[in-house]
PDB file of N, CA, C and O in Angstrom:
ATOM      1  N   MET A   1     -51.544  -4.016 -27.553  1.00  0.00           N
ATOM      2  CA  MET A   1     -51.277  -5.299 -28.161  1.00  0.00           C
ATOM      3  C   MET A   1     -51.229  -5.113 -29.666  1.00  0.00           C
ATOM      4  O   MET A   1     -52.173  -4.605 -30.271  1.00  0.00           O
ATOM      5  N   SER A   2     -50.150  -5.518 -30.250  1.00  0.00           N
ATOM      6  CA  SER A   2     -50.010  -5.417 -31.704  1.00  0.00           C
ATOM      7  C   SER A   2     -50.523  -6.693 -32.372  1.00  0.00           C
ATOM      8  O   SER A   2     -50.678  -7.733 -31.732  1.00  0.00           O
ATOM      9  N   TYR A   3     -50.777  -6.583 -33.652  1.00  0.00           N
ATOM     10  CA  TYR A   3     -51.185  -7.748 -34.429  1.00  0.00           C
ATOM     11  C   TYR A   3     -50.127  -8.842 -34.336  1.00  0.00           C
ATOM     12  O   TYR A   3     -50.459 -10.018 -34.186  1.00  0.00           O
ATOM     13  N   GLU A   4     -48.866  -8.463 -34.423  1.00  0.00           N
ATOM     14  CA  GLU A   4     -47.774  -9.436 -34.385  1.00  0.00           C
ATOM     15  C   GLU A   4     -47.728 -10.181 -33.052  1.00  0.00           C
ATOM     16  O   GLU A   4     -47.475 -11.385 -33.029  1.00  0.00           O
ATOM     17  N   GLU A   5     -47.971  -9.477 -31.938  1.00  0.00           N
ATOM     18  CA  GLU A   5     -48.005 -10.129 -30.618  1.00  0.00           C
ATOM     19  C   GLU A   5     -49.174 -11.110 -30.541  1.00  0.00           C
ATOM     20  O   GLU A   5     -49.033 -12.231 -30.052  1.00  0.00           O
ATOM     21  N   TRP A   6     -50.327 -10.665 -31.033  1.00  0.00           N
ATOM     22  CA  TRP A   6     -51.488 -11.550 -31.036  1.00  0.00           C
ATOM     23  C   TRP A   6     -51.228 -12.773 -31.910  1.00  0.00           C
ATOM     24  O   TRP A   6     -51.539 -13.897 -31.515  1.00  0.00           O
ATOM     25  N   LEU A   7     -50.658 -12.558 -33.100  1.00  0.00           N
ATOM     26  CA  LEU A   7     -50.407 -13.659 -34.024  1.00  0.00           C
ATOM     27  C   LEU A   7     -49.484 -14.703 -33.403  1.00  0.00           C
ATOM     28  O   LEU A   7     -49.690 -15.901 -33.599  1.00  0.00           O
ATOM     29  N   ALA A   8     -48.479 -14.269 -32.663  1.00  0.00           N
ATOM     30  CA  ALA A   8     -47.573 -15.209 -31.994  1.00  0.00           C
ATOM     31  C   ALA A   8     -48.346 -16.080 -31.005  1.00  0.00           C
ATOM     32  O   ALA A   8     -48.116 -17.287 -30.937  1.00  0.00           O
ATOM     33  N   ALA A   9     -49.259 -15.482 -30.240  1.00  0.00           N
ATOM     34  CA  ALA A   9     -50.069 -16.250 -29.286  1.00  0.00           C
ATOM     35  C   ALA A   9     -51.022 -17.188 -30.029  1.00  0.00           C
ATOM     36  O   ALA A   9     -51.208 -18.333 -29.619  1.00  0.00           O
ATOM     37  N   PHE A  10     -51.617 -16.713 -31.102  1.00  0.00           N
ATOM     38  CA  PHE A  10     -52.526 -17.536 -31.904  1.00  0.00           C
ATOM     39  C   PHE A  10     -51.795 -18.750 -32.459  1.00  0.00           C
ATOM     40  O   PHE A  10     -52.291 -19.873 -32.370  1.00  0.00           O
ATOM     41  N   GLU A  11     -50.630 -18.528 -33.024  1.00  0.00           N
ATOM     42  CA  GLU A  11     -49.851 -19.633 -33.587  1.00  0.00           C
ATOM     43  C   GLU A  11     -49.393 -20.613 -32.512  1.00  0.00           C
ATOM     44  O   GLU A  11     -49.318 -21.816 -32.763  1.00  0.00           O
ATOM     45  N   ALA A  12     -49.088 -20.111 -31.319  1.00  0.00           N
ATOM     46  CA  ALA A  12     -48.658 -20.982 -30.221  1.00  0.00           C
ATOM     47  C   ALA A  12     -49.781 -21.922 -29.776  1.00  0.00           C
ATOM     48  O   ALA A  12     -49.511 -22.992 -29.231  1.00  0.00           O
ATOM     49  N   ASP A  13     -51.025 -21.534 -30.002  1.00  0.00           N
ATOM     50  CA  ASP A  13     -52.178 -22.355 -29.625  1.00  0.00           C
ATOM     51  C   ASP A  13     -52.610 -23.314 -30.735  1.00  0.00           C
ATOM     52  O   ASP A  13     -53.672 -23.928 -30.640  1.00  0.00           O
ATOM     53  N   GLY A  14     -51.807 -23.447 -31.773  1.00  0.00           N
ATOM     54  CA  GLY A  14     -52.184 -24.260 -32.933  1.00  0.00           C
ATOM     55  C   GLY A  14     -52.519 -25.703 -32.610  1.00  0.00           C
ATOM     56  O   GLY A  14     -53.493 -26.244 -33.133  1.00  0.00           O
ATOM     57  N   GLU A  15     -51.731 -26.328 -31.762  1.00  0.00           N
ATOM     58  CA  GLU A  15     -51.997 -27.728 -31.415  1.00  0.00           C
ATOM     59  C   GLU A  15     -53.339 -27.869 -30.708  1.00  0.00           C
ATOM     60  O   GLU A  15     -54.095 -28.799 -30.989  1.00  0.00           O
ATOM     61  N   MET A  16     -53.640 -26.947 -29.788  1.00  0.00           N
ATOM     62  CA  MET A  16     -54.922 -26.979 -29.087  1.00  0.00           C
ATOM     63  C   MET A  16     -56.069 -26.807 -30.087  1.00  0.00           C
ATOM     64  O   MET A  16     -57.051 -27.548 -30.035  1.00  0.00           O
ATOM     65  N   ARG A  17     -55.952 -25.831 -30.997  1.00  0.00           N
ATOM     66  CA  ARG A  17     -57.016 -25.569 -31.965  1.00  0.00           C
ATOM     67  C   ARG A  17     -57.228 -26.738 -32.923  1.00  0.00           C
ATOM     68  O   ARG A  17     -58.344 -26.956 -33.393  1.00  0.00           O
ATOM     69  N   SER A  18     -56.173 -27.489 -33.215  1.00  0.00           N
ATOM     70  CA  SER A  18     -56.290 -28.597 -34.173  1.00  0.00           C
ATOM     71  C   SER A  18     -57.227 -29.695 -33.680  1.00  0.00           C
ATOM     72  O   SER A  18     -57.616 -30.566 -34.457  1.00  0.00           O
ATOM     73  N   LYS A  19     -57.589 -29.665 -32.418  1.00  0.00           N
ATOM     74  CA  LYS A  19     -58.496 -30.663 -31.857  1.00  0.00           C
ATOM     75  C   LYS A  19     -59.959 -30.365 -32.179  1.00  0.00           C
ATOM     76  O   LYS A  19     -60.818 -31.231 -32.014  1.00  0.00           O
ATOM     77  N   PHE A  20     -60.248 -29.144 -32.640  1.00  0.00           N
ATOM     78  CA  PHE A  20     -61.637 -28.796 -32.920  1.00  0.00           C
ATOM     79  C   PHE A  20     -61.840 -27.910 -34.141  1.00  0.00           C
ATOM     80  O   PHE A  20     -62.983 -27.646 -34.514  1.00  0.00           O
ATOM     81  N   MET A  21     -60.766 -27.443 -34.775  1.00  0.00           N
ATOM     82  CA  MET A  21     -60.922 -26.601 -35.952  1.00  0.00           C
ATOM     83  C   MET A  21     -59.797 -26.828 -36.948  1.00  0.00           C
ATOM     84  O   MET A  21     -58.724 -27.309 -36.584  1.00  0.00           O
ATOM     85  N   LYS A  22     -60.046 -26.479 -38.211  1.00  0.00           N
ATOM     86  CA  LYS A  22     -59.053 -26.677 -39.270  1.00  0.00           C
ATOM     87  C   LYS A  22     -59.232 -25.593 -40.333  1.00  0.00           C
ATOM     88  O   LYS A  22     -60.187 -24.817 -40.301  1.00  0.00           O
ATOM     89  N   ASN A  23     -58.298 -25.562 -41.265  1.00  0.00           N
ATOM     90  CA  ASN A  23     -58.364 -24.643 -42.405  1.00  0.00           C
ATOM     91  C   ASN A  23     -58.372 -23.177 -41.983  1.00  0.00           C
ATOM     92  O   ASN A  23     -59.104 -22.371 -42.558  1.00  0.00           O
ATOM     93  N   ASP A  24     -57.565 -22.825 -40.982  1.00  0.00           N
ATOM     94  CA  ASP A  24     -57.501 -21.438 -40.517  1.00  0.00           C
ATOM     95  C   ASP A  24     -56.993 -20.514 -41.620  1.00  0.00           C
ATOM     96  O   ASP A  24     -56.029 -20.827 -42.319  1.00  0.00           O
ATOM     97  N   VAL A  25     -57.650 -19.385 -41.761  1.00  0.00           N
ATOM     98  CA  VAL A  25     -57.178 -18.297 -42.609  1.00  0.00           C
ATOM     99  C   VAL A  25     -57.194 -17.057 -41.734  1.00  0.00           C
ATOM    100  O   VAL A  25     -58.241 -16.674 -41.210  1.00  0.00           O
ATOM    101  N   VAL A  26     -56.029 -16.423 -41.574  1.00  0.00           N
ATOM    102  CA  VAL A  26     -55.914 -15.243 -40.718  1.00  0.00           C
ATOM    103  C   VAL A  26     -55.648 -14.032 -41.595  1.00  0.00           C
ATOM    104  O   VAL A  26     -54.786 -14.065 -42.473  1.00  0.00           O
ATOM    105  N   GLY A  27     -56.392 -12.964 -41.350  1.00  0.00           N
ATOM    106  CA  GLY A  27     -56.183 -11.724 -42.090  1.00  0.00           C
ATOM    107  C   GLY A  27     -55.949 -10.565 -41.143  1.00  0.00           C
ATOM    108  O   GLY A  27     -56.668 -10.398 -40.158  1.00  0.00           O
ATOM    109  N   LYS A  28     -54.948  -9.771 -41.443  1.00  0.00           N
ATOM    110  CA  LYS A  28     -54.659  -8.571 -40.659  1.00  0.00           C
ATOM    111  C   LYS A  28     -55.533  -7.439 -41.186  1.00  0.00           C
ATOM    112  O   LYS A  28     -55.440  -7.072 -42.357  1.00  0.00           O
ATOM    113  N   VAL A  29     -56.381  -6.886 -40.324  1.00  0.00           N
ATOM    114  CA  VAL A  29     -57.231  -5.763 -40.690  1.00  0.00           C
ATOM    115  C   VAL A  29     -56.457  -4.467 -40.515  1.00  0.00           C
ATOM    116  O   VAL A  29     -56.434  -3.613 -41.401  1.00  0.00           O
ATOM    117  N   ASN A  30     -55.818  -4.336 -39.342  1.00  0.00           N
ATOM    118  CA  ASN A  30     -54.947  -3.194 -39.061  1.00  0.00           C
ATOM    119  C   ASN A  30     -53.969  -3.614 -37.969  1.00  0.00           C
ATOM    120  O   ASN A  30     -53.891  -4.800 -37.645  1.00  0.00           O
ATOM    121  N   ASP A  31     -53.231  -2.684 -37.399  1.00  0.00           N
ATOM    122  CA  ASP A  31     -52.202  -3.027 -36.412  1.00  0.00           C
ATOM    123  C   ASP A  31     -52.757  -3.642 -35.130  1.00  0.00           C
ATOM    124  O   ASP A  31     -52.001  -4.197 -34.333  1.00  0.00           O
ATOM    125  N   HIS A  32     -54.074  -3.549 -34.925  1.00  0.00           N
ATOM    126  CA  HIS A  32     -54.662  -4.058 -33.683  1.00  0.00           C
ATOM    127  C   HIS A  32     -55.869  -4.971 -33.903  1.00  0.00           C
ATOM    128  O   HIS A  32     -56.571  -5.311 -32.950  1.00  0.00           O
ATOM    129  N   THR A  33     -56.111  -5.366 -35.145  1.00  0.00           N
ATOM    130  CA  THR A  33     -57.302  -6.163 -35.445  1.00  0.00           C
ATOM    131  C   THR A  33     -56.980  -7.262 -36.450  1.00  0.00           C
ATOM    132  O   THR A  33     -56.264  -7.045 -37.427  1.00  0.00           O
ATOM    133  N   ALA A  34     -57.528  -8.447 -36.185  1.00  0.00           N
ATOM    134  CA  ALA A  34     -57.392  -9.575 -37.111  1.00  0.00           C
ATOM    135  C   ALA A  34     -58.759 -10.208 -37.327  1.00  0.00           C
ATOM    136  O   ALA A  34     -59.654 -10.089 -36.490  1.00  0.00           O
ATOM    137  N   VAL A  35     -58.905 -10.877 -38.455  1.00  0.00           N
ATOM    138  CA  VAL A  35     -60.092 -11.665 -38.757  1.00  0.00           C
ATOM    139  C   VAL A  35     -59.612 -13.085 -39.035  1.00  0.00           C
ATOM    140  O   VAL A  35     -58.638 -13.293 -39.758  1.00  0.00           O
ATOM    141  N   ILE A  36     -60.307 -14.056 -38.453  1.00  0.00           N
ATOM    142  CA  ILE A  36     -59.955 -15.460 -38.651  1.00  0.00           C
ATOM    143  C   ILE A  36     -61.152 -16.164 -39.272  1.00  0.00           C
ATOM    144  O   ILE A  36     -62.277 -16.035 -38.790  1.00  0.00           O
ATOM    145  N   LYS A  37     -60.907 -16.902 -40.333  1.00  0.00           N
ATOM    146  CA  LYS A  37     -61.918 -17.791 -40.920  1.00  0.00           C
ATOM    147  C   LYS A  37     -61.414 -19.199 -40.659  1.00  0.00           C
ATOM    148  O   LYS A  37     -60.252 -19.506 -40.923  1.00  0.00           O
ATOM    149  N   THR A  38     -62.274 -20.047 -40.146  1.00  0.00           N
ATOM    150  CA  THR A  38     -61.871 -21.415 -39.839  1.00  0.00           C
ATOM    151  C   THR A  38     -63.064 -22.350 -39.997  1.00  0.00           C
ATOM    152  O   THR A  38     -64.210 -21.903 -40.054  1.00  0.00           O
ATOM    153  N   THR A  39     -62.793 -23.627 -40.067  1.00  0.00           N
ATOM    154  CA  THR A  39     -63.834 -24.646 -40.084  1.00  0.00           C
ATOM    155  C   THR A  39     -63.819 -25.346 -38.730  1.00  0.00           C
ATOM    156  O   THR A  39     -62.834 -25.987 -38.365  1.00  0.00           O
ATOM    157  N   ILE A  40     -64.904 -25.221 -37.996  1.00  0.00           N
ATOM    158  CA  ILE A  40     -65.017 -25.859 -36.681  1.00  0.00           C
ATOM    159  C   ILE A  40     -65.708 -27.206 -36.883  1.00  0.00           C
ATOM    160  O   ILE A  40     -66.846 -27.268 -37.347  1.00  0.00           O
ATOM    161  N   PHE A  41     -65.001 -28.288 -36.525  1.00  0.00           N
ATOM    162  CA  PHE A  41     -65.571 -29.626 -36.712  1.00  0.00           C
ATOM    163  C   PHE A  41     -66.004 -30.268 -35.401  1.00  0.00           C
ATOM    164  O   PHE A  41     -66.624 -31.331 -35.416  1.00  0.00           O
ATOM    165  N   ASP A  42     -65.690 -29.645 -34.266  1.00  0.00           N
ATOM    166  CA  ASP A  42     -66.138 -30.154 -32.964  1.00  0.00           C
ATOM    167  C   ASP A  42     -66.501 -28.961 -32.086  1.00  0.00           C
ATOM    168  O   ASP A  42     -65.681 -28.458 -31.318  1.00  0.00           O
ATOM    169  N   GLN A  43     -67.748 -28.524 -32.218  1.00  0.00           N
ATOM    170  CA  GLN A  43     -68.233 -27.331 -31.517  1.00  0.00           C
ATOM    171  C   GLN A  43     -68.086 -27.465 -30.002  1.00  0.00           C
ATOM    172  O   GLN A  43     -67.666 -26.521 -29.333  1.00  0.00           O
ATOM    173  N   GLU A  44     -68.428 -28.623 -29.464  1.00  0.00           N
ATOM    174  CA  GLU A  44     -68.363 -28.833 -28.018  1.00  0.00           C
ATOM    175  C   GLU A  44     -66.931 -28.714 -27.503  1.00  0.00           C
ATOM    176  O   GLU A  44     -66.696 -28.073 -26.479  1.00  0.00           O
ATOM    177  N   ALA A  45     -65.982 -29.318 -28.195  1.00  0.00           N
ATOM    178  CA  ALA A  45     -64.576 -29.229 -27.785  1.00  0.00           C
ATOM    179  C   ALA A  45     -64.076 -27.794 -27.866  1.00  0.00           C
ATOM    180  O   ALA A  45     -63.304 -27.355 -27.013  1.00  0.00           O
ATOM    181  N   MET A  46     -64.516 -27.054 -28.896  1.00  0.00           N
ATOM    182  CA  MET A  46     -64.116 -25.654 -29.010  1.00  0.00           C
ATOM    183  C   MET A  46     -64.652 -24.841 -27.830  1.00  0.00           C
ATOM    184  O   MET A  46     -63.920 -24.055 -27.229  1.00  0.00           O
ATOM    185  N   GLU A  47     -65.912 -25.030 -27.507  1.00  0.00           N
ATOM    186  CA  GLU A  47     -66.514 -24.290 -26.400  1.00  0.00           C
ATOM    187  C   GLU A  47     -65.799 -24.586 -25.086  1.00  0.00           C
ATOM    188  O   GLU A  47     -65.570 -23.678 -24.287  1.00  0.00           O
ATOM    189  N   GLU A  48     -65.445 -25.845 -24.859  1.00  0.00           N
ATOM    190  CA  GLU A  48     -64.731 -26.215 -23.634  1.00  0.00           C
ATOM    191  C   GLU A  48     -63.353 -25.568 -23.583  1.00  0.00           C
ATOM    192  O   GLU A  48     -62.969 -25.010 -22.556  1.00  0.00           O
ATOM    193  N   ALA A  49     -62.609 -25.638 -24.678  1.00  0.00           N
ATOM    194  CA  ALA A  49     -61.261 -25.067 -24.714  1.00  0.00           C
ATOM    195  C   ALA A  49     -61.301 -23.549 -24.584  1.00  0.00           C
ATOM    196  O   ALA A  49     -60.505 -22.967 -23.847  1.00  0.00           O
ATOM    197  N   MET A  50     -62.217 -22.911 -25.291  1.00  0.00           N
ATOM    198  CA  MET A  50     -62.283 -21.451 -25.273  1.00  0.00           C
ATOM    199  C   MET A  50     -62.794 -20.912 -23.936  1.00  0.00           C
ATOM    200  O   MET A  50     -62.469 -19.786 -23.559  1.00  0.00           O
ATOM    201  N   ALA A  51     -63.589 -21.705 -23.222  1.00  0.00           N
ATOM    202  CA  ALA A  51     -64.049 -21.273 -21.900  1.00  0.00           C
ATOM    203  C   ALA A  51     -62.869 -21.103 -20.949  1.00  0.00           C
ATOM    204  O   ALA A  51     -62.932 -20.320 -20.002  1.00  0.00           O
ATOM    205  N   ILE A  52     -61.802 -21.836 -21.208  1.00  0.00           N
ATOM    206  CA  ILE A  52     -60.590 -21.731 -20.388  1.00  0.00           C
ATOM    207  C   ILE A  52     -59.620 -20.724 -20.992  1.00  0.00           C
ATOM    208  O   ILE A  52     -59.110 -19.855 -20.285  1.00  0.00           O
ATOM    209  N   ARG A  53     -59.361 -20.833 -22.291  1.00  0.00           N
ATOM    210  CA  ARG A  53     -58.299 -20.049 -22.931  1.00  0.00           C
ATOM    211  C   ARG A  53     -58.660 -18.580 -23.137  1.00  0.00           C
ATOM    212  O   ARG A  53     -57.806 -17.718 -22.929  1.00  0.00           O
ATOM    213  N   MET A  54     -59.877 -18.265 -23.534  1.00  0.00           N
ATOM    214  CA  MET A  54     -60.213 -16.871 -23.828  1.00  0.00           C
ATOM    215  C   MET A  54     -60.106 -15.962 -22.608  1.00  0.00           C
ATOM    216  O   MET A  54     -59.570 -14.862 -22.742  1.00  0.00           O
ATOM    217  N   PRO A  55     -60.584 -16.354 -21.425  1.00  0.00           N
ATOM    218  CA  PRO A  55     -60.388 -15.472 -20.266  1.00  0.00           C
ATOM    219  C   PRO A  55     -58.907 -15.200 -19.982  1.00  0.00           C
ATOM    220  O   PRO A  55     -58.548 -14.102 -19.557  1.00  0.00           O
ATOM    221  N   GLU A  56     -58.051 -16.197 -20.215  1.00  0.00           N
ATOM    222  CA  GLU A  56     -56.606 -15.997 -20.030  1.00  0.00           C
ATOM    223  C   GLU A  56     -56.086 -14.942 -20.994  1.00  0.00           C
ATOM    224  O   GLU A  56     -55.348 -14.040 -20.595  1.00  0.00           O
ATOM    225  N   LEU A  57     -56.470 -15.053 -22.260  1.00  0.00           N
ATOM    226  CA  LEU A  57     -55.997 -14.103 -23.268  1.00  0.00           C
ATOM    227  C   LEU A  57     -56.548 -12.706 -23.035  1.00  0.00           C
ATOM    228  O   LEU A  57     -55.839 -11.718 -23.224  1.00  0.00           O
ATOM    229  N   VAL A  58     -57.805 -12.616 -22.628  1.00  0.00           N
ATOM    230  CA  VAL A  58     -58.394 -11.311 -22.336  1.00  0.00           C
ATOM    231  C   VAL A  58     -57.623 -10.640 -21.207  1.00  0.00           C
ATOM    232  O   VAL A  58     -57.314  -9.451 -21.283  1.00  0.00           O
ATOM    233  N   GLU A  59     -57.314 -11.397 -20.162  1.00  0.00           N
ATOM    234  CA  GLU A  59     -56.587 -10.841 -19.024  1.00  0.00           C
ATOM    235  C   GLU A  59     -55.149 -10.483 -19.390  1.00  0.00           C
ATOM    236  O   GLU A  59     -54.679  -9.399 -19.046  1.00  0.00           O
ATOM    237  N   GLN A  60     -54.450 -11.372 -20.076  1.00  0.00           N
ATOM    238  CA  GLN A  60     -53.042 -11.151 -20.404  1.00  0.00           C
ATOM    239  C   GLN A  60     -52.842 -10.095 -21.478  1.00  0.00           C
ATOM    240  O   GLN A  60     -51.915  -9.289 -21.393  1.00  0.00           O
ATOM    241  N   MET A  61     -53.702 -10.093 -22.486  1.00  0.00           N
ATOM    242  CA  MET A  61     -53.470  -9.267 -23.661  1.00  0.00           C
ATOM    243  C   MET A  61     -54.499  -8.166 -23.860  1.00  0.00           C
ATOM    244  O   MET A  61     -54.305  -7.276 -24.688  1.00  0.00           O
ATOM    245  N   GLY A  62     -55.584  -8.220 -23.113  1.00  0.00           N
ATOM    246  CA  GLY A  62     -56.618  -7.208 -23.269  1.00  0.00           C
ATOM    247  C   GLY A  62     -57.353  -7.300 -24.601  1.00  0.00           C
ATOM    248  O   GLY A  62     -57.824  -6.290 -25.124  1.00  0.00           O
ATOM    249  N   ILE A  63     -57.452  -8.507 -25.149  1.00  0.00           N
ATOM    250  CA  ILE A  63     -58.088  -8.653 -26.454  1.00  0.00           C
ATOM    251  C   ILE A  63     -59.598  -8.774 -26.336  1.00  0.00           C
ATOM    252  O   ILE A  63     -60.130  -9.083 -25.270  1.00  0.00           O
ATOM    253  N   GLU A  64     -60.274  -8.528 -27.438  1.00  0.00           N
ATOM    254  CA  GLU A  64     -61.706  -8.761 -27.559  1.00  0.00           C
ATOM    255  C   GLU A  64     -61.894  -9.915 -28.530  1.00  0.00           C
ATOM    256  O   GLU A  64     -61.120 -10.064 -29.475  1.00  0.00           O
ATOM    257  N   HIS A  65     -62.909 -10.725 -28.307  1.00  0.00           N
ATOM    258  CA  HIS A  65     -63.150 -11.911 -29.137  1.00  0.00           C
ATOM    259  C   HIS A  65     -64.618 -11.933 -29.509  1.00  0.00           C
ATOM    260  O   HIS A  65     -65.485 -11.949 -28.635  1.00  0.00           O
ATOM    261  N   GLU A  66     -64.900 -11.933 -30.801  1.00  0.00           N
ATOM    262  CA  GLU A  66     -66.277 -11.931 -31.273  1.00  0.00           C
ATOM    263  C   GLU A  66     -66.401 -12.974 -32.379  1.00  0.00           C
ATOM    264  O   GLU A  66     -65.629 -12.954 -33.338  1.00  0.00           O
ATOM    265  N   MET A  67     -67.361 -13.880 -32.254  1.00  0.00           N
ATOM    266  CA  MET A  67     -67.523 -14.959 -33.240  1.00  0.00           C
ATOM    267  C   MET A  67     -68.728 -14.695 -34.135  1.00  0.00           C
ATOM    268  O   MET A  67     -69.748 -14.162 -33.698  1.00  0.00           O
ATOM    269  N   PHE A  68     -68.580 -15.086 -35.407  1.00  0.00           N
ATOM    270  CA  PHE A  68     -69.650 -14.994 -36.389  1.00  0.00           C
ATOM    271  C   PHE A  68     -69.745 -16.328 -37.118  1.00  0.00           C
ATOM    272  O   PHE A  68     -68.767 -17.073 -37.178  1.00  0.00           O
ATOM    273  N   VAL A  69     -70.895 -16.629 -37.663  1.00  0.00           N
ATOM    274  CA  VAL A  69     -71.086 -17.827 -38.466  1.00  0.00           C
ATOM    275  C   VAL A  69     -71.290 -17.383 -39.912  1.00  0.00           C
ATOM    276  O   VAL A  69     -72.130 -16.530 -40.197  1.00  0.00           O
ATOM    277  N   LEU A  70     -70.515 -17.968 -40.816  1.00  0.00           N
ATOM    278  CA  LEU A  70     -70.658 -17.691 -42.244  1.00  0.00           C
ATOM    279  C   LEU A  70     -71.434 -18.829 -42.883  1.00  0.00           C
ATOM    280  O   LEU A  70     -71.177 -19.999 -42.598  1.00  0.00           O
ATOM    281  N   THR A  71     -72.372 -18.494 -43.734  1.00  0.00           N
ATOM    282  CA  THR A  71     -73.118 -19.515 -44.456  1.00  0.00           C
ATOM    283  C   THR A  71     -73.027 -19.219 -45.952  1.00  0.00           C
ATOM    284  O   THR A  71     -72.925 -18.059 -46.349  1.00  0.00           O
ATOM    285  N   PRO A  72     -73.063 -20.248 -46.773  1.00  0.00           N
ATOM    286  CA  PRO A  72     -72.994 -20.024 -48.216  1.00  0.00           C
ATOM    287  C   PRO A  72     -74.181 -19.197 -48.710  1.00  0.00           C
ATOM    288  O   PRO A  72     -75.301 -19.359 -48.227  1.00  0.00           O
ATOM    289  N   ALA A  73     -73.934 -18.331 -49.653  1.00  0.00           N
ATOM    290  CA  ALA A  73     -75.011 -17.550 -50.259  1.00  0.00           C
ATOM    291  C   ALA A  73     -75.795 -18.451 -51.205  1.00  0.00           C
ATOM    292  O   ALA A  73     -75.229 -19.329 -51.857  1.00  0.00           O
ATOM    293  N   GLY A  74     -77.079 -18.225 -51.271  1.00  0.00           N
ATOM    294  CA  GLY A  74     -77.883 -18.965 -52.243  1.00  0.00           C
ATOM    295  C   GLY A  74     -78.627 -20.029 -51.650  1.00  0.00           C
ATOM    296  O   GLY A  74     -79.350 -20.740 -52.348  1.00  0.00           O
TER     297      GLY A  74
END
């Protein structure tokens, strides 16, 4: 799976993501890795959507998904 293939799938899910997150920033790390920074405003809706969508993407694309929480320094 290339970054470009993943990005196409990510962009296609934009309407779904807009229901629980905003301000997406996507960065290409290398040909097979991306980092996404976003603001999640409805955690419950995200968990419900991702419980369905992530297994599909893992099966179809063989991707790995790891979430982190960023907090302001200071």
